N, C-alpha and C positions, 0 to 999 in steps of 0.2 A: 507501421503503427500497430499496437496491440489490437488484435481482432475484436476483442470483447469490449473495447472502449468506445466503439461507435464508428460511424462511417463518414463523419464530417471531413471535408477537405481542409488543407492547410490554412486557407484564409476564411473559412466559414465563420462569419459573425465575429471576427476577432480584430479587424483593422490591420492585418498583415503582420509580417515578421517583427517589426519594431515594437508593435503593441504587445505581441506575445513575449518578447524579450523583457519588456517592462513589467509584465505580469509575473514572469519568472523572478525578477529581482524583488518584487514585493513579496512573493511567496517565501523566498529565501530569508528576507529580512524578518518577516513576521514569525516564521518557524524557528529561526535562530533565537529571537528574543524570548519566545515562549520556552524553548529548550533550555536556555540559560536559567530562566526562572525555576523550572521544575527541578533542575539539577542543584542550583545553588540554594534554593529555599526549601528543599526537601526536609521535612521534619525528622528528627532523630527517631522519635517513637511514632512513626507513621501509622495511622489507623485507617480503618475502612469506614467510610461515611455511610454507605448503603450497598446493597447488592442490586444487580440488574436482572438478567434473565434467570440465573440460578444462584445457588449459594457459592458456586465457584467463580462467578463473574462479578468482580468487585469494581467499585468506583471510589476514588479517593477525593479528598478535599482539593488536592492539587489538580485533578482532572477538571474540576469545575472552575478553579481559578485560571488555569491555562486557557480553557475555551473562552472564558470571559475576556481575557486579554486579547486573544486572537480576534474575536468578534469586534472588539473596540477598535483595534488597529485597522481591520478591513473596512469597517463602516466609515472610519475617518478618511481612508484613502479612496474608497470606491463605494459611496453610499447607495448607488443604484443597483448594485449586484445583490443577488440572493446569497444566503449562507446556510449550508447544511452541516450541522455539527453532531458529533456522537452524543453529547450530553443534552443539548437544548433543541435538537430537531431542526426543522426547516423554517427559515425566515425568507419569504419570497421577495424577489427584487423586480426591477422593471427593465433591466438591460438584456435579458436573455442569457446572461452568464451567472453562474453560481459558484461560490467557494465551497469546497467540501473538505472538512477538517476533522482530524483526530488529535485531540490535545495531548493524549498519552497513548500511543500504540504500544502494547506490551505492559499493561497495567500491573499484572502479577509480577513481572520482572522488576518493575519500579518499586512495588511494595517490598520486595526482598532485596532491593538494591543490587540486582544483577545488571550489568552494563549492556543490556540489549533492549532498550526502549527508545521511542522516537516520537517526534512531533511530525505529523503529516499535514501539509497544506497544499491544495490544488484548486485550480479554477477550471470549470467545465462549461461547455456549451450544451444546451438541451436540459432535459429533465433528469436530475441525478437520482431520483427515486425509482426510475423505471429502467430495468436492464436493457441495454442496447439503444437507449434513447439519449445517451449523453456521450460526449467525447472530451477528454482532458486536453487543455490547451497549454498549461504551464503548471509547474509544481515543484515542491521541495520536500525532502524527508531528512530530518536532522536527528542524528544520534548525539545528544549532548555529552554523553560519557566518553565517547571516542573522538569527539571533535570532528565529526564527519558530516558533510552536507552533500546529499545526492540531489541533483537538480536538473531540470530540462524545460524546454518549451517546444511545442510542436514544430517540427521541421528544422530544429536547431541542434540536434544531437543531445546526448546525455553527458553529464559531467559529475565528477566527484571533487569537492573542495575539502581539504584537510590541512589544518595548521597553516593556512594561508596559501597553499599551493592547489591550483585547479588543473585537472587533467581530464581528457575525454575518456569515456569507458565504453566497452563493448562486451557483449555476452560471449561465453565460451563456445568452443567448436565441437564439443562432445556430440557424437551421433548415435551411440548405442547405450542401452540401459546397463549393460554389464560393467561399464567403466564409469557410470554416472554417480556423482555425489548429489543426493536429492535432499530437499527440505520439505517439511510439512507442518501442519498445525492440527490441534485437536479442538473439538467443540467443547463448550462449557456444559453441554447436556451430557450427563453420564451415560444415558442410553445410546446416544449417537456415537460416543467414544468406543463402544464395543465394536461397531462396524468399522470404524477407522483403525482400530488396533488390528483387525483381521486383514485389512489392506496392507498395513505395514509389515505384518508377519509374512504375508505372501511375497512382498517385494524384497524384503531385506536380504534374503540369501542370493538374490539375483542382480543386485546393484553393488556399487562400490561401498556405499554406506548411506545412512539417512540421518539427518539432523532435525531436531525440533527446538527452535530458538525462541518461539513465543511472541513474535511480532511480525504480522503479515507485511506491513510496509517495508520493514527491513529485509524480509525474505525476498520480496520482489527486487529490491535494490541489490541484494547479494547475487541474484541471478544476473542482473544487469551488468555487474562488474566482474562476473566470472568466478565468484567465490563458491558458488554452488552451480550445478548444471541445470537443475530443474526444481520446480516447486509446485505442489498442489495442496489445495485445502477446500473444505466445504464451509458453508455458513458464514461467509464474509459479507460485509456491508460496504457501501460506496466509500465511506470515510476510511476504511481499512486499506483500500486499494487504489483510489483515484490518482494520487501522485505517483505511487509505485508503478502503476500500469504505464503511465506516460514515460517515466524514466526507463522502464524495461523496453518499451517500443522504440524509443529514440536510441537505445543501445543495440538495436537489431534483434530484440527478442520478440516472441509471439506469445499471446495469451488467448485462451478461449475457454468455453464451457466443454461439455462432454463430446460435442460433435465439432468437426472442423468448421471454423467461422462462426460458431454459436457464441453469442455474447456471454461474457462472464456474468454470473448471477449468484444468488445466495446458494444455489444448488452445487456449483463447482467452479473452481478456477484451476487451470493447468497452465503453467508458464515455463518456458525454456527457450533455448536457442532454436533457430528455424529448422535445423536438422533433427534435433531430439524431440521437439515439442509434439509432432504428430505421433511419434512412437510412444511417448509417455502418456499423451492424451488417450490414445486407444487402450493402453493398458489400464489406466485409472478408470476409464469408462467401463471397461469389462469387469473390473474388480468391484466397482461401486454400483453396478446395475441392479444388484439385489439388496443394496444397503437401504 
């Protein structure tokens, strides 16, 4: 299991494997429905409803509509659960479980109609607002433009369903940086970007290549299926990573903060296969220590 996602055992507060499988099915259903809506009903002249943290961080009308849909479906199915969403914050529940949802991960890609955005839906045990205090139990990440659904439940392995075919997925076996294809993302804060650019400039001559695709949930899933060997990013939130961390962990991957076993937090996430992750983690920690 991804180290940063918490230390709950496979049956902690979940009712067992059958319950987790049922939660996975619900996550897939809800994420797929929301994904179809944002794809099929995307306005031709899509505009920006408002900005969030900076002028580069945008929210569209479709973000709000998608989260409203997701919340309604989850409340209908499991009214006792809490819900933490990117747009509307935390609604507390009574079950000890919370859904953590990103209605459109990769909003800028969505604005420009680039086919690399997703809906992320996960359910976690524990407090999703505190790093290290929660663990994902089931989740799904849907890219509606590629018809791909990445999904998993704790202890059940990770799978990719595409065009009606489902197959298990595993992380790649890359062990060293020199042959690694890496992914990363950049903050919406222009000042933070300067430090991130310096890290990329240092790493780029020493790895196979670096990709910046613009959707954290998809980046984690791409590590899980072996499309990239590793991924790191700063300034991520629980809704960006909850489903992706589970899928990564169930595919044999590892995620942490700057130190081995340190929970993923807003400060740093480093994800890769088990051989590469400690190498990449140590290098990113060294390069970002003065950031």
